[in-house]
DSSP file (Angstrom, degrees, kcal/mol; ACC not computed):
  #  RESIDUE AA STRUCTURE BP1 BP2  ACC     N-H-->O    O-->H-N    N-H-->O    O-->H-N    TCO  KAPPA ALPHA  PHI   PSI    X-CA   Y-CA   Z-CA
    1    1 A M              0   0    0      0, 0.0    65,-1.2     0, 0.0     2,-0.4   0.000 360.0 360.0 360.0 128.6   54.0   89.0  127.4
    2    2 A I  E     -ab  66 122A   0    119,-2.3   121,-3.4    63,-0.2     2,-0.5  -0.932 360.0-154.3-113.8 133.0   54.6   86.6  130.3
    3    3 A H  E     -ab  67 123A   0     63,-2.4    65,-2.7    -2,-0.4     2,-0.5  -0.953  15.3-174.8-102.6 124.7   55.0   82.9  130.1
    4    4 A I  E     -ab  68 124A   0    119,-2.6   121,-2.3    -2,-0.5     2,-0.3  -0.985   4.5-161.1-129.1 133.3   54.1   81.0  133.1
    5    5 A F  E     -ab  69 125A   0     63,-2.3    65,-2.3    -2,-0.5     2,-0.2  -0.850  19.8-136.8-115.9 141.1   54.6   77.3  133.5
    6    6 A D        -     0   0    0    119,-2.2     5,-0.2    -2,-0.3    65,-0.2  -0.473  25.0-151.9 -72.9 164.1   53.3   74.5  135.7
    7    7 A L    >>> +     0   0    0     63,-0.3     4,-2.0    -2,-0.2     5,-1.5   0.821  67.2  65.4-105.4 -68.2   56.3   72.2  136.8
    8    8 A D  B 345S-e   12   0B   0      1,-0.3   119,-0.3     2,-0.2     5,-0.2  -0.393 122.6  -2.0 -68.4 131.9   55.3   68.6  137.4
    9    9 A L  T 345S+     0   0    0      3,-2.6    -1,-0.3    -2,-0.2     4,-0.1   0.412 130.7  66.4  72.8  -2.1   54.0   66.8  134.3
   10   10 A T  T <45S+     0   0    0     -3,-1.4    -2,-0.2     2,-0.3    -3,-0.2   0.732 118.6  11.2-109.9 -65.1   54.5   70.0  132.3
   11   11 A L  T  <5S+     0   0    0     -4,-2.0    39,-2.5    -5,-0.2     2,-0.3   0.761 136.7   5.9 -87.7 -21.5   58.3   70.6  132.2
   12   12 A W  E   < -eF   8  49B   0     -5,-1.5    -3,-2.6    37,-0.3     2,-0.4  -0.951  59.2-135.8-150.2 170.5   59.3   67.2  133.6
   13   13 A E  E     - F   0  48B   0     35,-1.8    35,-3.7    -2,-0.3     2,-0.4  -0.969  17.8-156.2-126.5 142.5   58.1   63.8  134.6
   14   14 A T  E     -GF  22  47B   0      8,-0.5     8,-3.1    -2,-0.4     2,-0.4  -0.979  11.7-179.8-126.9 131.6   59.1   62.0  137.8
   15   15 A F  E     -GF  21  46B   0     31,-3.2    31,-2.8    -2,-0.4    -2,-0.0  -0.963  24.7-123.5-130.1 144.4   59.0   58.3  138.5
   16   16 A D    >   -     0   0    0      4,-2.4     3,-1.8    -2,-0.4    30,-0.1  -0.177  50.4 -85.0 -68.1 173.2   59.9   56.0  141.4
   17   17 A K  T 3  S+     0   0    0      1,-0.3    -1,-0.1    26,-0.3    27,-0.0   0.659 130.9  56.3 -64.1 -15.0   62.5   53.2  140.9
   18   18 A H  T 3  S-     0   0    0      2,-0.1    -1,-0.3     0, 0.0    27,-0.0   0.559 120.6-107.2 -91.1  -9.0   59.7   50.9  139.7
   19   19 A G  S <  S+     0   0    0     -3,-1.8    -2,-0.1     1,-0.3    26,-0.0   0.527  73.4 139.8  97.6   8.8   58.7   53.4  136.9
   20   20 A N        -     0   0    0      1,-0.1    -4,-2.4    -5,-0.0    -1,-0.3  -0.683  60.5-101.2 -88.6 142.0   55.4   54.5  138.6
   21   21 A P  E     +G   15   0B   0      0, 0.0    -6,-0.3     0, 0.0     2,-0.3  -0.263  47.7 169.7 -60.3 135.0   54.7   58.3  138.4
   22   22 A I  E     -G   14   0B   0     -8,-3.1    -8,-0.5    -6,-0.1     2,-0.2  -0.833  37.2-101.6-130.2 171.6   55.5   60.5  141.5
   23   23 A W    >   -     0   0    0     -2,-0.3     3,-1.8     1,-0.1     4,-0.2  -0.659  31.5-116.7 -94.3 157.8   55.6   64.2  142.1
   24   24 A A  G >  S+     0   0    0      1,-0.3     3,-2.6    -2,-0.2    -1,-0.1   0.886 112.3  67.6 -62.5 -34.3   59.1   65.9  142.2
   25   25 A K  G 3  S+     0   0    0      1,-0.3    -1,-0.3    59,-0.1    51,-0.0   0.619  90.8  63.5 -67.3  -7.2   58.4   66.8  145.9
   26   26 A Q  G <  S+     0   0    0     -3,-1.8    -1,-0.3     2,-0.1    -2,-0.2   0.444  76.8 116.5 -92.2  -1.5   58.7   63.2  146.8
   27   27 A L    <   -     0   0    0     -3,-2.6     2,-0.5    -4,-0.2     4,-0.1  -0.434  61.6-134.7 -70.2 151.2   62.3   62.9  145.7
   28   28 A I        -     0   0    0      2,-0.1    14,-2.6    -2,-0.1    15,-0.2  -0.908  35.2 -84.2-111.4 120.6   64.8   62.1  148.4
   29   29 A F  S    S+     0   0    0     -2,-0.5     2,-0.1    12,-0.2    12,-0.1  -0.284  94.9  58.7 -66.4 158.1   68.1   64.0  148.7
   30   30 A P  S    S-     0   0    0      0, 0.0     2,-0.4     0, 0.0    12,-0.3   0.620  70.0-159.9 -72.3 158.1   70.8   64.0  147.5
   31   31 A L        -     0   0    0     10,-0.2    10,-0.2    -2,-0.1     3,-0.1  -0.855  16.1-121.1-104.2 142.9   70.0   64.4  144.0
   32   32 A S        -     0   0    0      8,-2.9     2,-0.1    -2,-0.4    -1,-0.1  -0.180  35.7 -91.0 -70.5 162.3   72.5   63.4  141.3
   33   33 A P        -     0   0    0      0, 0.0     7,-0.3     0, 0.0     2,-0.2  -0.480  56.2 -87.5 -68.6 156.2   73.8   65.9  138.7
   34   34 A C        +     0   0    0     57,-0.4     2,-0.4    -2,-0.1     5,-0.2  -0.445  51.2 174.4 -70.3 131.4   71.8   66.1  135.4
   35   35 A K  B >   -H   38   0B   0      3,-2.1     3,-1.0    -2,-0.2    -3,-0.0  -0.955  69.9 -11.6-137.3 118.8   72.8   63.6  132.9
   36   36 A N  T 3  S-     0   0    0     -2,-0.4     3,-0.1     1,-0.3    -1,-0.1   0.910 128.8 -57.1  59.9  41.2   71.0   63.2  129.6
   37   37 A D  T 3  S+     0   0    0      1,-0.2    12,-2.4    11,-0.1     2,-0.4   0.743 116.9 112.3  62.1  22.9   68.2   65.4  131.0
   38   38 A Q  E <   -HI  35  48B   0     -3,-1.0    -3,-2.1    10,-0.2     2,-0.4  -0.975  45.5-169.7-126.8 143.4   67.7   63.1  134.0
   39   39 A V  E     - I   0  47B   0      8,-2.2     8,-2.7    -2,-0.4     2,-0.3  -0.998  11.4-154.8-130.9 134.3   68.3   63.5  137.6
   40   40 A F  E     - I   0  46B   0     -2,-0.4    -8,-2.9    -7,-0.3     6,-0.2  -0.782   7.1-144.0-109.5 152.4   68.2   60.5  140.1
   41   41 A D    >   -     0   0    0      4,-2.5     3,-1.6    -2,-0.3   -12,-0.2  -0.476  39.5 -83.3-106.7-179.3   67.5   60.8  143.8
   42   42 A D  T 3  S+     0   0    0    -14,-2.6   -13,-0.1   -12,-0.3   -11,-0.1   0.578 125.1  44.7 -59.5 -17.1   69.0   58.7  146.7
   43   43 A V  T 3  S-     0   0    0    -15,-0.2    -1,-0.3     2,-0.1   -26,-0.3   0.100 124.2 -90.6-119.0  16.7   66.5   55.8  146.3
   44   44 A G  S <  S+     0   0    0     -3,-1.6    -2,-0.1     1,-0.3     2,-0.0   0.349  79.5 138.6  94.4 -10.9   66.6   55.4  142.5
   45   45 A S        -     0   0    0    -17,-0.1    -4,-2.5    -5,-0.1     2,-0.3  -0.327  36.2-155.6 -63.4 151.7   63.7   57.6  141.7
   46   46 A K  E     -FI  15  40B   0    -31,-2.8   -31,-3.2    -6,-0.2     2,-0.5  -0.982  17.4-154.2-139.7 151.9   64.3   59.9  138.6
   47   47 A C  E     -FI  14  39B   0     -8,-2.7    -8,-2.2    -2,-0.3     2,-0.6  -0.980  15.2-160.1-121.2 130.0   63.1   63.1  137.2
   48   48 A V  E     -FI  13  38B   0    -35,-3.7   -35,-1.8    -2,-0.5     2,-0.3  -0.929  12.8-137.8-115.8 120.9   63.2   63.6  133.4
   49   49 A L  E     -F   12   0B   0    -12,-2.4   -37,-0.3    -2,-0.6     3,-0.1  -0.599  35.5-110.0 -68.8 127.2   63.1   67.0  131.7
   50   50 A K    >   -     0   0    0    -39,-2.5     3,-2.0    -2,-0.3     4,-0.3  -0.219  44.2 -81.5 -63.8 152.5   60.9   66.9  128.7
   51   51 A K  T 3  S+     0   0    0     99,-0.3   101,-2.2     1,-0.3    -1,-0.1  -0.258 110.5   4.0 -59.5 132.2   62.5   67.1  125.3
   52   52 A G  T 3> S+     0   0    0     99,-0.2     4,-2.3   100,-0.2    -1,-0.3   0.423  88.2 121.7  75.6   6.3   63.3   70.7  124.2
   53   53 A V  H <> S+     0   0    0     -3,-2.0     4,-2.6     2,-0.2     5,-0.3   0.931  76.0  47.4 -66.5 -43.0   62.3   72.4  127.4
   54   54 A R  H  > S+     0   0    0     -4,-0.3     4,-2.4     1,-0.2    -1,-0.2   0.927 113.3  49.0 -61.6 -42.9   65.7   74.0  128.0
   55   55 A Q  H  > S+     0   0    0      2,-0.2     4,-2.1     1,-0.2    -1,-0.2   0.887 112.7  47.8 -63.4 -42.2   65.9   75.2  124.4
   56   56 A F  H  X S+     0   0    0     -4,-2.3     4,-2.5     2,-0.2    -2,-0.2   0.920 112.3  47.7 -65.7 -44.4   62.4   76.7  124.6
   57   57 A L  H  X S+     0   0    0     -4,-2.6     4,-2.4     1,-0.2    -2,-0.2   0.902 112.0  51.5 -65.7 -39.7   63.0   78.5  127.9
   58   58 A S  H  X S+     0   0    0     -4,-2.4     4,-2.6    -5,-0.3    -1,-0.2   0.914 108.4  51.2 -66.4 -40.0   66.3   79.8  126.5
   59   59 A H  H  X S+     0   0    0     -4,-2.1     4,-1.6     2,-0.2    -2,-0.2   0.948 110.9  47.6 -55.9 -51.8   64.5   81.1  123.4
   60   60 A L  H  <>S+     0   0    0     -4,-2.5     5,-2.2     1,-0.2    -2,-0.2   0.902 113.2  49.1 -59.6 -38.9   61.9   82.9  125.5
   61   61 A F  H ><5S+     0   0    0     -4,-2.4     3,-1.9     1,-0.2    -1,-0.2   0.900 107.2  53.0 -64.0 -44.1   64.7   84.4  127.7
   62   62 A S  H 3<5S+     0   0    0     -4,-2.6    -1,-0.2     1,-0.3    -2,-0.2   0.774 105.0  57.2 -68.9 -23.6   66.7   85.6  124.6
   63   63 A Q  T 3<5S-     0   0    0     -4,-1.6    -1,-0.3    -5,-0.2    -2,-0.2   0.387 116.7-119.3 -83.2   3.9   63.5   87.4  123.4
   64   64 A Q  T < 5 +     0   0    0     -3,-1.9     2,-0.3     1,-0.2    -3,-0.2   0.842  61.5 152.4  62.8  31.3   63.5   89.2  126.8
   65   65 A L      < -     0   0    0     -5,-2.2     2,-0.2    96,-0.1    -1,-0.2  -0.624  51.6-105.2 -94.1 155.9   60.2   87.9  127.8
   66   66 A Q  E     -a    2   0A   0    -65,-1.2   -63,-2.4    -2,-0.3     2,-0.4  -0.595  35.8-166.3 -74.4 140.3   59.1   87.3  131.5
   67   67 A I  E     +a    3   0A   0     -2,-0.2    33,-3.5   -65,-0.2    32,-0.3  -0.995  16.8 156.8-129.5 130.9   59.2   83.6  132.4
   68   68 A G  E     -a    4   0A   0    -65,-2.7   -63,-2.3    -2,-0.4     2,-0.3  -0.896  24.3-139.7-144.5 173.5   57.5   82.4  135.7
   69   69 A F  E     -ac   5 102A   0     32,-2.1    34,-3.1    -2,-0.3     2,-0.4  -0.990   8.2-168.2-139.4 152.5   56.0   79.3  137.3
   70   70 A I  E     + c   0 103A   0    -65,-2.3     2,-0.4    -2,-0.3   -63,-0.3  -0.975  26.5 159.6-136.7 123.9   53.1   78.3  139.5
   71   71 A S  E     - c   0 104A   0     32,-1.9    34,-2.9    -2,-0.4     3,-0.2  -0.990  45.0-147.1-143.9 149.6   53.2   74.9  141.0
   72   72 A A  S    S+     0   0    0     -2,-0.4    35,-1.0    32,-0.2    32,-0.1   0.082  72.9 111.7 -98.5  18.9   51.6   73.0  143.9
   73   73 A G  B     +J  106   0C   0     33,-0.2    12,-0.5     2,-0.1     2,-0.3   0.087  37.2 131.5 -86.8  21.9   54.9   71.1  144.1
   74   74 A R        -     0   0    0     31,-2.4     2,-0.5    -3,-0.2    33,-0.4  -0.616  58.5-130.9 -80.6 132.7   56.1   72.5  147.5
   75   75 A H    >   -     0   0    0     -2,-0.3     3,-1.4     1,-0.1    31,-0.1  -0.740  25.4-130.4 -73.9 128.3   57.3   69.9  150.0
   76   76 A W  T 3  S+     0   0    0     -2,-0.5    -1,-0.1     1,-0.3    30,-0.1   0.688  95.7  34.9 -64.8 -24.4   55.4   71.1  153.1
   77   77 A D  T 3  S+     0   0    0      2,-0.1     2,-0.4     0, 0.0    -1,-0.3   0.015  95.2 100.3-119.0  28.0   58.3   71.2  155.7
   78   78 A L    <   -     0   0    0     -3,-1.4     2,-0.1     2,-0.0     5,-0.1  -0.909  67.1-126.1-117.8 143.0   61.3   72.4  153.5
   79   79 A E    >   -     0   0    0     -2,-0.4     3,-1.6     1,-0.1     4,-0.4  -0.355  40.1 -98.4 -75.6 163.0   62.8   75.8  153.3
   80   80 A D  G >  S+     0   0    0      1,-0.3     3,-1.6     2,-0.2     6,-0.1   0.881 122.2  59.8 -53.2 -42.8   63.1   77.2  149.7
   81   81 A Y  G 3  S+     0   0    0      1,-0.3    -1,-0.3     5,-0.1    -3,-0.0   0.726 111.4  41.8 -64.5 -21.2   66.8   76.2  149.4
   82   82 A N  G <  S+     0   0    0     -3,-1.6    -1,-0.3    -7,-0.1    -2,-0.2   0.245  80.4 126.1-107.0  11.5   65.8   72.6  149.9
   83   83 A Q    <>  -     0   0    0     -3,-1.6     4,-2.4    -4,-0.4     3,-0.4  -0.576  56.7-141.7 -70.8 121.9   62.6   72.4  147.8
   84   84 A P  H  > S+     0   0    0      0, 0.0     4,-2.6     0, 0.0     5,-0.2   0.898  98.8  51.5 -47.3 -45.2   63.0   69.5  145.3
   85   85 A S  H  > S+     0   0    0    -12,-0.5     4,-1.5     1,-0.2     5,-0.1   0.869 111.8  45.0 -67.1 -32.4   61.4   71.4  142.5
   86   86 A L  H  > S+     0   0    0     -3,-0.4     4,-1.9     2,-0.2    -1,-0.2   0.858 111.1  54.5 -75.4 -34.6   63.6   74.4  142.9
   87   87 A K  H  X S+     0   0    0     -4,-2.4     4,-3.4     1,-0.2     5,-0.2   0.876 108.8  50.0 -60.6 -42.6   66.6   72.1  143.2
   88   88 A L  H  X S+     0   0    0     -4,-2.6     4,-2.6    -5,-0.3    -1,-0.2   0.889 105.7  53.7 -74.7 -31.1   65.7   70.5  139.9
   89   89 A L  H  <>S+     0   0    0     -4,-1.5     5,-2.6     2,-0.2     6,-1.2   0.942 113.7  45.6 -59.9 -47.5   65.2   73.7  138.1
   90   90 A Q  H ><5S+     0   0    0     -4,-1.9     3,-1.8     4,-0.2    -2,-0.2   0.961 114.4  45.3 -53.9 -58.0   68.8   74.4  139.3
   91   91 A I  H 3<5S+     0   0    0     -4,-3.4   -57,-0.4     1,-0.3    -2,-0.2   0.861 110.2  54.2 -59.2 -38.1   70.2   71.0  138.4
   92   92 A F  T 3<5S-     0   0    0     -4,-2.6    -1,-0.3    -5,-0.2    -2,-0.2   0.558 113.5-121.4 -78.5  -3.5   68.5   71.0  134.9
   93   93 A G  T < 5S+     0   0    0     -3,-1.8    -3,-0.2    -4,-0.4    -2,-0.1   0.840  85.9 103.3  75.0  31.3   70.2   74.5  134.3
   94   94 A V    >>< +     0   0    0     -5,-2.6     3,-2.1    -6,-0.2     4,-0.5   0.467  43.9  95.5-126.3  -9.4   67.0   76.4  133.7
   95   95 A L  G >4 S+     0   0    0     -6,-1.2     3,-1.5     1,-0.3    -5,-0.1   0.853  80.0  58.1 -49.9 -44.3   66.5   78.3  137.0
   96   96 A D  G 34 S+     0   0    0      1,-0.3    -1,-0.3    -7,-0.2    -2,-0.1   0.598  94.5  69.0 -67.6 -12.6   68.1   81.4  135.8
   97   97 A F  G <4 S+     0   0    0     -3,-2.1     2,-1.1     1,-0.1    -1,-0.3   0.796  78.4  88.2 -70.4 -26.2   65.5   81.6  132.9
   98   98 A F    <<  +     0   0    0     -3,-1.5   -30,-0.2    -4,-0.5    -1,-0.1  -0.611  41.6 149.2 -88.2  99.4   62.7   82.3  135.4
   99   99 A N        +     0   0    0     -2,-1.1   -31,-0.2   -32,-0.3    -1,-0.2   0.337  56.3  62.9-107.7   2.0   62.7   86.1  135.7
  100  100 A G  S    S-     0   0    0    -33,-3.5   -32,-0.1     1,-0.3   -31,-0.1  -0.168 103.1 -23.3-111.5-159.4   59.0   86.5  136.4
  101  101 A P        -     0   0    0      0, 0.0   -32,-2.1     0, 0.0     2,-0.5  -0.286  53.2-162.6 -59.9 136.5   56.6   85.3  139.1
  102  102 A K  E     +c   69   0A   0    -34,-0.2     2,-0.5    -3,-0.1   -32,-0.2  -0.920  14.2 172.8-120.5 101.3   57.8   82.2  141.1
  103  103 A I  E     +c   70   0A   0    -34,-3.1   -32,-1.9    -2,-0.5     2,-0.4  -0.956   6.1 167.1-116.4 121.1   54.9   80.5  143.0
  104  104 A L  E     +c   71   0A   0     -2,-0.5     2,-0.3   -34,-0.2   -32,-0.2  -0.950  14.8 169.7-128.5 113.5   55.6   77.2  144.7
  105  105 A V        -     0   0    0    -34,-2.9   -31,-2.4    -2,-0.4     2,-0.5  -0.758  37.4-103.6-120.3 165.3   52.9   76.2  147.1
  106  106 A Y  B    S-J   73   0C   0     -2,-0.3   -33,-0.2   -33,-0.2   -31,-0.1  -0.791  84.3 -18.5 -89.4 125.9   51.9   73.1  149.1
  107  107 A K  S    S-     0   0    0    -35,-1.0   -33,-0.2    -2,-0.5     2,-0.2  -0.071 107.7 -27.0  69.2-166.0   49.0   71.2  147.7
  108  108 A N        +     0   0    0    -35,-0.1     2,-0.3     2,-0.0    -2,-0.1  -0.465  56.4 171.2 -84.0 149.3   46.4   72.5  145.2
  109  109 A H        -     0   0    0     -2,-0.2     2,-0.9    -4,-0.1     3,-0.1  -0.931  45.1 -94.8-142.4 164.7   45.5   76.1  144.8
  110  110 A K    >>  -     0   0    0     -2,-0.3     3,-0.8     1,-0.2     4,-0.6  -0.736  32.0-163.5 -89.8 113.8   43.3   77.9  142.2
  111  111 A K  H >> S+     0   0    0     -2,-0.9     4,-2.5     1,-0.2     3,-0.6   0.798  84.1  66.7 -65.2 -28.3   45.9   79.2  139.7
  112  112 A S  H 3> S+     0   0    0      1,-0.2     4,-2.3     2,-0.2    -1,-0.2   0.849  92.1  61.4 -64.9 -31.1   43.3   81.5  138.2
  113  113 A Q  H <4 S+     0   0    0     -3,-0.8    -1,-0.2     1,-0.2     4,-0.2   0.841 110.7  39.1 -68.2 -27.0   43.2   83.6  141.4
  114  114 A F  H X< S+     0   0    0     -4,-0.6     3,-1.2    -3,-0.6    -2,-0.2   0.882 118.8  45.7 -82.0 -44.8   46.8   84.4  141.1
  115  115 A L  H >< S+     0   0    0     -4,-2.5     3,-1.3     1,-0.3    -2,-0.2   0.719  99.8  68.7 -77.1 -17.8   46.8   84.9  137.3
  116  116 A N  T 3< S+     0   0    0     -4,-2.3    -1,-0.3     1,-0.2    -2,-0.1   0.735  95.9  58.6 -68.5 -20.4   43.6   87.0  137.4
  117  117 A N  T <  S+     0   0    0     -3,-1.2     2,-0.5    -4,-0.2    -1,-0.2   0.473  88.7  84.8 -92.1   1.4   45.8   89.7  139.2
  118  118 A I    <   -     0   0    0     -3,-1.3    22,-0.1     1,-0.1     4,-0.1  -0.890  56.9-172.3 -98.9 129.9   48.3   89.9  136.2
  119  119 A Y        +     0   0    0     -2,-0.5    -1,-0.1     2,-0.1     2,-0.1   0.530  54.2  91.5-102.8  -5.7   47.0   92.3  133.7
  120  120 A E  S    S-     0   0    0      1,-0.1     2,-0.1  -119,-0.0    -2,-0.1  -0.393  94.5 -81.2 -82.6 164.0   49.6   91.7  130.9
  121  121 A E        -     0   0    0     -2,-0.1  -119,-2.3    20,-0.1     2,-0.4  -0.429  56.1-162.9 -60.2 133.6   49.1   89.0  128.1
  122  122 A I  E     -bd   2 141A   0     18,-2.7    20,-3.3  -121,-0.2     2,-0.6  -0.985  21.4-157.5-132.5 137.9   50.0   85.6  129.5
  123  123 A T  E     -bd   3 142A   0   -121,-3.4  -119,-2.6    -2,-0.4     2,-0.5  -0.963  21.2-166.7-105.4 125.1   50.8   82.3  128.0
  124  124 A F  E     -bd   4 143A   0     18,-2.4    20,-3.5    -2,-0.6     2,-0.5  -0.935   8.1-162.2-121.6 131.8   50.2   79.7  130.4
  125  125 A Y  E     +bd   5 144A   0   -121,-2.3  -119,-2.2    -2,-0.5     2,-0.3  -0.954  25.9 146.5-118.7 126.4   51.4   75.9  130.1
  126  126 A D  E     - d   0 145A   0     18,-1.9    20,-2.5    -2,-0.5    21,-0.4  -0.975  42.5-147.5-152.3 160.8   49.8   73.2  132.2
  127  127 A D        +     0   0    0     -2,-0.3     2,-0.5  -119,-0.3    20,-0.1   0.642  69.2  97.3 -97.7 -25.8   48.9   69.6  132.1
  128  128 A D     >  -     0   0    0      1,-0.2     4,-2.8     2,-0.0     5,-0.3  -0.553  59.0-154.1 -80.3 119.8   45.8   69.5  134.2
  129  129 A Q  H  > S+     0   0    0     -2,-0.5     4,-2.0     1,-0.2     5,-0.2   0.867  93.9  57.2 -60.6 -37.4   42.6   69.7  132.4
  130  130 A K  H  > S+     0   0    0      2,-0.2     4,-2.0     1,-0.2    -1,-0.2   0.917 110.5  44.3 -63.0 -40.5   40.7   71.2  135.3
  131  131 A V  H  > S+     0   0    0     -3,-0.3     4,-2.3     2,-0.2     5,-0.2   0.930 110.8  54.1 -67.4 -42.4   43.2   74.2  135.4
  132  132 A I  H  X S+     0   0    0     -4,-2.8     4,-1.1     1,-0.2    -2,-0.2   0.902 110.9  46.3 -58.4 -39.4   43.2   74.5  131.6
  133  133 A E  H  < S+     0   0    0     -4,-2.0     4,-0.4    -5,-0.3     3,-0.3   0.919 111.8  52.7 -70.8 -42.9   39.3   74.8  131.7
  134  134 A D  H >< S+     0   0    0     -4,-2.0     3,-0.6     1,-0.2    -2,-0.2   0.850 110.5  45.5 -59.5 -38.1   39.4   77.3  134.6
  135  135 A L  H >< S+     0   0    0     -4,-2.3     3,-1.6     1,-0.2    -1,-0.2   0.681  90.9  81.4 -77.9 -21.8   41.8   79.6  132.9
  136  136 A K  T 3< S+     0   0    0     -4,-1.1    -1,-0.2    -3,-0.3    -2,-0.1   0.773  84.9  62.2 -61.3 -23.2   40.0   79.6  129.6
  137  137 A V  T <  S+     0   0    0     -3,-0.6     2,-0.5    -4,-0.4    -1,-0.3   0.693  83.0  94.4 -74.4 -21.2   37.5   82.2  131.0
  138  138 A L    X   -     0   0    0     -3,-1.6     3,-1.1    -4,-0.2   -22,-0.0  -0.645  66.5-152.8 -79.3 129.9   40.3   84.7  131.5
  139  139 A N  T 3  S+     0   0    0     -2,-0.5    -1,-0.1     1,-0.3    -3,-0.0   0.738  89.0  52.5 -78.3 -19.8   40.6   87.0  128.6
  140  140 A N  T 3  S+     0   0    0    -22,-0.1   -18,-2.7   -19,-0.1     2,-0.5   0.227  95.2  85.9 -97.3  17.8   44.3   87.9  128.9
  141  141 A I  E <   -d  122   0A   0     -3,-1.1     2,-0.6    -6,-0.2   -18,-0.2  -0.962  54.0-164.2-126.5 127.2   45.5   84.3  129.0
  142  142 A K  E     -d  123   0A   0    -20,-3.3   -18,-2.4    -2,-0.5     2,-0.5  -0.941  23.4-148.8 -99.3 117.8   46.3   81.9  126.2
  143  143 A V  E     -d  124   0A   0     -2,-0.6     2,-0.5   -20,-0.2   -18,-0.2  -0.775   8.4-160.2-100.6 134.2   46.4   78.4  127.6
  144  144 A I  E     -d  125   0A   0    -20,-3.5   -18,-1.9    -2,-0.5     2,-0.9  -0.930  16.6-137.4-108.1 125.4   48.7   75.7  126.2
  145  145 A D  E >   -d  126   0A   0     -2,-0.5     3,-2.0   -20,-0.2   -18,-0.2  -0.785  13.4-161.6 -84.7 104.4   47.9   72.1  127.0
  146  146 A A  G >  S+     0   0    0    -20,-2.5     3,-1.0    -2,-0.9   -19,-0.2   0.565  83.7  71.4 -70.0  -7.7   51.3   70.6  127.8
  147  147 A K  G 3  S+     0   0    0    -21,-0.4    -1,-0.3     1,-0.2   -20,-0.1   0.669  95.6  55.7 -75.2 -17.0   50.0   67.0  127.3
  148  148 A E  G <  S+     0   0    0     -3,-2.0     2,-0.6     2,-0.0    -1,-0.2   0.421  87.5  91.0 -95.1  -0.5   50.0   67.9  123.6
  149  149 A I    <   +     0   0    0     -3,-1.0     3,-0.2     1,-0.2    -5,-0.0  -0.872  38.7 167.3-101.2 119.0   53.7   69.0  123.4
  150  150 A N  S    S+     0   0    0     -2,-0.6     2,-0.3     1,-0.3   -99,-0.3   0.700  79.6  21.2 -95.6 -29.9   56.1   66.2  122.4
  151  151 A D    >   -     0   0    0      1,-0.1     3,-2.7   -99,-0.1     4,-0.3  -0.815  66.9-154.4-149.2 107.3   59.0   68.4  121.7
  152  152 A W  G >  S+     0   0    0   -101,-2.2     3,-2.0     1,-0.3     4,-0.5   0.746  91.1  69.7 -48.3 -34.7   59.2   72.0  123.2
  153  153 A T  G >  S+     0   0    0      1,-0.3     3,-0.8     2,-0.2     4,-0.4   0.698  84.5  70.6 -66.1 -10.6   61.4   73.3  120.4
  154  154 A A  G X  S+     0   0    0     -3,-2.7     3,-0.9     1,-0.2    -1,-0.3   0.810  93.8  58.8 -71.0 -28.0   58.4   73.0  118.0
  155  155 A L  G X  S+     0   0    0     -3,-2.0     3,-1.2    -4,-0.3     6,-0.3   0.660  82.9  81.8 -78.4 -15.4   56.9   76.0  120.0
  156  156 A I  G <  S+     0   0    0     -3,-0.8    -1,-0.2    -4,-0.5    -2,-0.2   0.866  92.1  49.5 -57.8 -33.6   59.9   78.2  119.1
  157  157 A K  G <  S+     0   0    0     -3,-0.9    -1,-0.3    -4,-0.4    -2,-0.2   0.660  84.8 109.9 -78.7 -12.0   58.2   78.8  115.8
  158  158 A D  S X  S-     0   0    0     -3,-1.2     3,-1.6    -4,-0.2    -3,-0.0  -0.437  72.7-135.5 -63.8 131.9   54.9   79.8  117.5
  159  159 A P  T 3  S+     0   0    0      0, 0.0    -1,-0.1     0, 0.0    -3,-0.0   0.739 104.2  58.2 -65.9 -24.1   54.4   83.5  117.1
  160  160 A Y  T 3         0   0    0      1,-0.2    -4,-0.1    -5,-0.1   -37,-0.1   0.589 360.0 360.0 -75.1 -10.0   53.3   83.7  120.9
  161  161 A A    <         0   0    0     -3,-1.6    -1,-0.2    -6,-0.3   -98,-0.1   0.449 360.0 360.0 -91.0 360.0   56.6   82.3  122.0
């Protein structure tokens, strides 16, 4: 079983200094250390890790399951070591849980094209209704709508987790 996550709006939410939603790739370095599951950038924007995400990822990892991500959150002109999304995973202390596929691309891509090449059972977590509908046709994928998760620790009791 592989658990694969979208990042923006699935594992975290990011806001500019006025509280308007932005993408993590729009954050400006340097980023602050994590405090209360929040990271701030140089101009006052913040990224908030959703409730229970760290505990849920830790649980999956302790079960020796593969954990990956697919995200269109790549900043177009930065190397991996400077990608805001990858830095956030590191600062939030969850990067090491990701022992499976790690796909970070610029702009949208059809996630089903990548997932269609994985023949194991997949649980996929995303907030985008178009992606969710697109993936429902693949037989080996259980799709979880991240918009419906208020506390990720509730999924620890899920038999698929």
